[in-house]
N, C-alpha and C positions, 0 to 999 in steps of 0.2 A: 504494500500500500504506500501511497505517497505520504510524505510528512504533512501533517495537518488534515489528513483525511481518515475516515473510519469506514471500514467495510462491514456491513451487516447482512446476514443471509438467513433465510428460513432453513431450519434444520432438516426439514422434509417431513412428509406425511407417510411414514413407513410402518404405521400401526405398531409402534413399540420397538421397532428395529433401530439399527444404528443410524447416526446422523449421515446425511449425504456427504460424499467425498469433498465437495467444494467448500463445505463449512469446516473442514478439519485443518485448513491452513491457519498458521499462527496469526496472520493479518486479518482474519475474519472473525467477527463475533457471531456465533451460531445461536439461533433463537428457537426454543421449543414453545408449544402452545399450551395454555392453561384454559380451563373452563371457568364458569362463574363461581365455582366453589373452590377455586385455587387448586384443583387437582389437574394432573397432567391429562391433556385430551387423549382420548383413546387412539386417535390417528397419529399423534405426534411421535416424532423420532425421540429416542432417549440418548442422553450424552451431550446435550447442548450446554452452552456456557451460561445461559440466562433464559428465563421464561417470561412470557407476556400473554395478555389475553388474546385468545385465538379462536374462540367458539362464539358463533352467532354475532359476528361483528358487522355492523351496518357499513356498507361500502357502496361506492358509485359503480354503476355498470354502463356499458355502452348504450346509447340511446337516451341519455339524460335521465336515468332512473337510479334506483337504489335497490339493494338486495342484502339479505343477511347471509354472510358467508363464513365458512370456518376453514382453518388451515394454518400451518406455520407461516404461510405467506400473509396471513392476516395479523399474526403476532409480530413479525419482524418490523413492520412500520412503527410500532410503539418504541422499539429500541432505536430505530433510525432517527425518529423525532427527538428522543431524549439525547442522542449523540449530537444532533444538530444544535439543540438548545445549549448543551454544555459548551460546544465549540464557540457558539455565538457569544457566550458569556465569559470567554477567555480560559476555559479549562483545557489544559494540555493533556492531562492524564484521564482521557475519556473512559477507556476500558476500566481502569482501576476505580474510577468514581462510580461507574455503573455497578461493578461488583460489590463495592463497599456499601452502597446505598440500597441494594436489593433487600427485599423482605425475604428472609430465609424461610424456605418451605421444605418439608420432608426432613431428612436427617440433618443434624446440626452441621453447618458449614456446607461447602460445595459438595454436591452429590451427583450421581449419574442420572437422576430423573429430572430435577429442576435446575441443575447447575448451581449458580450462586443464589438463585431464588427469583422472585418476581420483580421485574424492573420497576423502579419508582421514578416518577417525574413530578416534581413539585418544588416549592420554595425551599424545602430542606436541602436540596442539592442544586437547584437553579434559582438563585435569588432574583426577585423581581426588582427591576430598577427602572425609573422613569426614562423614557426615550428622550435623548437630548433634542431640543428644538433647534433646528438649523437656523442660522442667521442669514437672512436674505438681504441682498443689497437693496438700498433704497432706489426707487426709480429716479432717474435724472430728468428734470423737466427740459424739454427741447424748446428752441426758439420759436419754431413754427409747428403748429399741430400736424400730425401725420394723418393724412386722409387716404384711406384705401378706396380705390375705385375699381370697379370691374367693368368690362366692356358691356355696352348695352346689347341686349339680345336683338338679333336681327328680326325684322318684322315677319310675322307668320303670314305666308301667302294665303289669300282667301280663294278657295276653289268653289265654284258654283257647281253643286252636284244636282241641280234641278234638271230633270230630263227636258230636253227641248223638243218641241213638236216638229216632226219632219214633214215636209210637203209631200202630198200624194202624187 
């Protein structure tokens, strides 16, 4: 991964099998899916580094609609968003912060089911700060007013569509 970037990947929906190969790289944070009871989802791969909600997630779908979807691909965006917020707030140790702030689930400490636990996003790890108001330059008055003109439209031709009587 490039410095200053974080790679996050869905661990895979292998029904309790191992995480997908692409998520085993050291540069990738692998994400398992939890259900609403903080249990690993039945379809989720085991052995991920972190877990996130991944069951019955409201998502946009093609055609300007919404659907409730499930999968580790629904869980990974939670970790991606948390990573982006941490980076935006100047955190350089993104992975470590995610691990340390996770709510531990299952066996104490990192385990093969939930990893470090359930990802957390909130003011405890991402402090809120007011956005700075940019200073805009004051407009400089000009000597003469600027008048924008556009060319006049050309007159619309009038077409007589009345049928004329033809001589017999």
